[in-house]
Backbone as a ProteinNet text record, in pm:
[ID]
protein_1_A
[PRIMARY]
MVRIYETVLILKPTMSDPEVAEVAEKTKQMIASGGGEVISQEVWGRRKLTHIIGKARDGVYVYFKYKSTPALLGKLGHNFRVSDLVLRHSFALIQERKVKEKKPRKPKAAAAA
[TERTIARY]
644.3	566.2	531.8	430.8	413.7	240.7	178.1	153.9	143.8	-2	-51.9	-14.9	79.4	84	24.4	10.8	-58.9	51.1	108.3	149.4	141.6	172	127	270.9	256.7	358.6	293.9	381.4	360.4	477.2	504.1	626.5	613.8	748.9	730.7	665.1	559.9	456	550.1	635.7	744.1	762.2	697	786.9	681	780	715.8	630.8	570.1	478.2	652.2	726.4	750.1	893.6	867.9	987.7	865.9	742.2	643.9	657.4	652.9	684.1	784.9	939.6	1026.9	1069.3	1021.2	1023.5	941.8	739.9	778.6	779.1	834.8	925.5	1006.5	1139	1179.3	1189.2	1055.1	989.2	976.2	889.8	795.5	976.8	1089.4	1177.5	1203.5	1220.2	1288.5	1173.4	1046.7	962.6	1049.8	999.6	1049.6	1207.4	1321	1409.5	1403.2	1366.2	1322	1235.4	1216.9	1137.7	941.3	921.2	802.7	750.9	607.7	472.9	453.9	435.6	350.4	151.7	108	-53.7	-146.8	-120	-192.4	-91.1	-118.5	-50.8	-94.9	-106.7	-219.2	-98.8	-163.9	-66.1	-189.1	-170.8	-292.1	-341.3	-204.9	-186	-130.9	-159.1	-133.6	-275.7	-285.5	-357.7	-278.5	-409.5	-347.4	-316.1	-245.6	-200	-258.9	-315	-339.6	-263.9	-134.2	-65.5	17.3	96.7	231.1	335.4	445.3	506.7	657.3	698.2	836.7	864.6	726.4	742.4	603	602.8	440.5	370.8	214.3	138.7	4.9	94	54.8	160.9	114.5	269.5	161.2	239.6	159	191.5	108.2	23.6	22.1	96.8	180.5	112	52	-54.6	55.3	74.2	106.3	46.8	-23.7	-33.8	46.4	99.5	115.4	200.8	257.1	256.3	417.7	443.9	613.9	611	759.5	721.4	768.3	790.5	810.9	891.6	1015.5	1157	1150	1104.6	1100.4	1093.3	981.1	949.1	1033.9	1182.5	1240.3	1343.3	1302.7	1391.8	1386.8	1217.4	1129.7	1116.8	1168.5	1152.6	1262.2	1365.2	1512.4	1472	1483.1	1485.3	1379.3	1291.3	1234.3	1202.9	1290.7	1356.3	1451.1	1518.1	1685.3	1610.7	1531.4	1492.2	1494.2	1489.8	1490.3	1328	1305.1	1115.1	1065.9	1018.7	958.3	957.2	882.6	846	753	682.7	639.4	615	586.6	483.2	432.5	408.8	253	239.7	280.4	293.1	125.7	91.2	-64.3	-83.6	-148	-95.7	-214.1	-246.4	-420.9	-522.7	-575.2	-604.1	-722.9	-726.9	-782.7	-947.5	-1032.1	-1119.3	-1210.1	-1201.3	-1278.8	-1400.8	-1423.1	-1548.5	-1634.3	-1691.6	-1790.4	-1895.2	-1875.3	-1995.3	-2097.1	-2211.4	-2410.9	-2409.9	-2388.5	-2496.1	-2599	-2678	-2787.4	-2908.8	-3041.6	-3041.3	-3119.5	-3159.9	-3179.8	-3341.2	-3400	-3532.3	-3552.3	-3654.5	-3770.4	-3822.7	-3817	-3886.5	-4074.6	-4147.1	-4274.1	-4220.4	-4373.9	-4377	-4543.4	-4438.7	-4570.2	-4679.7	-4772.7	-4952.4	-4976.5
-1662.8	-1682.3	-1584.9	-1480.1	-1376.5	-1323.5	-1274.3	-1161.2	-1091.8	-998.3	-835.9	-759	-638.6	-586.2	-391.3	-296	-141	-89.3	6.4	111.9	251.9	350.2	441.6	523.4	621	734.1	836.9	975.8	1067.8	1089.8	1218.8	1277.4	1448.7	1495.6	1651.2	1738.6	1850.2	1888.1	2014	2088.6	2130	2080.6	1858.4	1832.4	1885.5	1890.7	1937.8	1775.9	1810.8	1716.2	1570.6	1724.2	1527.7	1523.9	1599.3	1528.9	1389.9	1438.8	1330.3	1207.8	1208.9	1095.8	1026	1095.6	983.4	935.5	1043.7	953.3	762.8	843.9	670.2	603.7	598.9	511.8	478.7	542.3	502.9	358.7	375.2	303.2	207.1	235.6	81.8	8.5	129.3	-41	-106.5	-18.9	-68	-282.6	-220.5	-330.9	-454.5	-395.5	-499.7	-523.3	-442	-498.7	-624.8	-616.5	-692.8	-815.3	-885.1	-979.6	-932.1	-773.6	-770.4	-710.6	-744.2	-704.6	-611	-488.7	-315.1	-416.4	-351.5	-412.1	-271.7	-209.2	1.3	81.3	218.8	298.3	422.1	499.2	600.6	712.5	842	985.8	1040.9	1022.2	1111.1	1304.5	1322.3	1399.2	1491.1	1639.1	1689.1	1710.8	1658.9	1614.6	1767.1	1776.9	1795	1724.3	1745.8	1613.1	1654.3	1510.7	1562.4	1578.3	1535.5	1622.1	1685.8	1773.1	1790.7	1713.9	1664.6	1614	1685.2	1710.6	1783.3	1923.3	1995	2184.9	2127.4	1979.3	2015.2	2015.9	2036.3	2038.2	1958.3	1996.9	1883.5	1793.3	1686.9	1583.2	1538.8	1527.1	1421.9	1268	1243.9	1098.9	1003.8	911.6	773.7	664.6	581.6	472.8	387.7	229	130.8	11.2	-105	-198	-228.8	-366.8	-466.7	-706.7	-705.8	-814	-889.8	-957.7	-858	-1024	-1061.5	-1115.4	-1055.8	-1124.3	-1032	-914.9	-1041.5	-1006.5	-806.6	-844.9	-687.1	-555.6	-633.3	-496.3	-443.2	-477.5	-455.3	-414.4	-400.8	-271.5	-169.1	-166.9	-48.5	-19.6	-73.8	12.7	116.8	76.4	96.3	188.9	196.2	333.6	382.9	434.8	531.1	640.5	498.4	559.5	690.1	581.4	733.1	760.5	740.6	925	1019.1	1158.5	1244	1340.7	1254.5	1384.4	1294.3	1118	1055.8	1104	1133.7	1203	1010.2	983.2	877.2	806.7	645.5	550.9	458.6	376	222.8	158.4	7.2	-79.8	-183.6	-297.4	-294.7	-457.8	-511.6	-690.9	-682.9	-761.3	-785	-873.5	-929.6	-1034.7	-1113.6	-1153.9	-1231.2	-1308.3	-1264.2	-1356.5	-1510.6	-1549.3	-1689.3	-1658.6	-1697.9	-1751.6	-1896.3	-1916.4	-2004.4	-2003.7	-2170.4	-2214.9	-2332.3	-2244.9	-2264.2	-2413.9	-2496.2	-2594.4	-2612.2	-2649.3	-2649.3	-2687.4	-2580.6	-2669.1	-2777.8	-2847.7	-2985	-2920.8	-3008.2	-2957.4	-2987.5	-2954.7	-2982.5	-3024.9	-3106.6	-3231.1	-3158.5	-3297.5	-3221.6	-3276.7	-3101	-3101.2	-3245.5	-3315.4	-3399.4	-3387.3	-3412.7	-3357	-3314
-137.1	-114	-77.5	-244.8	-306.9	-222.5	-157.6	-116	-173.8	-176.9	-220.5	-129.8	-129.8	-104.5	-129.6	-29.6	-25.6	10.3	-53.1	-6.5	-14.4	117.8	66.5	193.2	35.8	35	85.5	120.8	253.9	191.8	81.9	47.8	68	81.4	136.8	35.2	69.8	18.5	-151.3	-105.9	-163.5	-290.1	-293.9	-423.7	-575.3	-656.5	-843.4	-854.2	-937.4	-1019.7	-1062.1	-1145.5	-1155.5	-1086.7	-988.7	-872.7	-767.3	-752	-739.3	-859.7	-952.7	-1099.7	-1085.4	-1055.2	-1019.3	-940.7	-773.7	-609	-700.1	-751.4	-758.2	-878.8	-992.6	-1022.9	-1060.8	-965.5	-881.7	-762.4	-704.1	-582.9	-692.9	-818.5	-849.5	-986.1	-988.7	-1028.4	-852.3	-769.1	-654.7	-608.3	-654.2	-689.6	-692.4	-875.6	-1003.4	-957	-907.2	-860.2	-745.4	-718	-614	-615.9	-703.2	-742.7	-720.4	-731	-720.7	-835.4	-805.9	-951.6	-955.9	-1024.7	-942.8	-1029.6	-959.8	-965.9	-1081.3	-960.5	-1003.6	-887.6	-917.9	-854.8	-918.9	-742.3	-810.7	-750.3	-777.8	-751.2	-656.5	-542.1	-503.5	-447.2	-516.2	-445.5	-346.8	-329.6	-205.4	-145.4	78.5	101	254.6	329.8	422.3	535.3	615.7	708.7	831.7	912.2	1047.2	1145.6	1135.5	1234.2	1134.6	1216.1	1136.4	1150	1056.5	1088.9	973.7	1079.5	1073.7	969.8	1093.4	1015.4	876.3	835.2	720.6	775.8	717.6	702.2	578.5	510.6	351.7	268.6	236.5	224.9	47.1	-31.5	-201.3	-124.5	-140.4	-140.4	-232	-253.5	-355.3	-300.5	-343.5	-353.1	-464.9	-393	-496.2	-433	-508.7	-518.8	-576.1	-505.7	-605.6	-566.9	-579.8	-554.6	-490.4	-393	-358.4	-286.4	-186.6	-125	31.7	160.7	227.4	293.9	254.8	237.3	214.8	61.4	-3.4	12.6	212.2	235	349.2	357.3	486.9	400.4	276.8	167.2	113.8	111.5	79.5	192.9	341.3	470.7	460.8	469.9	421.4	360	190.3	138.9	169.5	238.9	252.3	383.7	502.1	627.3	589.4	466.4	473.9	401.9	269.1	169.1	235.1	176.3	285.8	230.1	69.1	70.4	64.9	127.7	208.5	415.3	358.1	514.8	672	535.7	596.6	540.6	559.2	488	506.8	490.9	515.1	454.8	496.9	441.7	485.5	401.3	409.7	377.7	399.3	350.2	318.3	173.1	173.4	218.9	255.4	316.1	192.4	127.7	53.2	160.9	118.7	192.9	112.2	248.1	112.1	251.1	59.7	104.7	156.4	244.4	338.3	185.5	141.3	146.8	210.3	171.1	255.9	236.5	360.1	357.1	320.4	272.6	237.5	422.1	445	570.3	543.8	608.6	700.5	674.4	569.7	589.6	781.4	839.8	979.9	1018.3	1128.5	1129.5	1146.2	1130.8	1123.5	1264.6	1326.9	1494.6	1519.3	1627.7	1601.2	1648.9	1581.2	1664.9	1766.7
[MASK]
+++++++++++++++++++++++++++++++++++++++++++++++++++++++++++++++++++++++++++++++++++++++++++++++++++++++++++++++++

């Protein structure tokens, strides 16, 4: 079953812009090779972290939105955990909301006089 996921990577703050682009491109290739399709990708840039991660106070955020199967998440997670460049990663399943159709209201019965 193909679903839409979001992934946010927090990369080391010492990385240059070309290195960040390279990691983003490799991630896109991993998604594509696993049968997924990247919908959008954004580099949010360097931001201050809410807490220190491995002596780092800042991190470079990269966002991906893509279609894939749940099996691909395990492979991506493994690759992110073994990478020295990724401080943290997060996956989220996008829930598509179903719109309920409103039923027409029945007119109220006239009150007995």
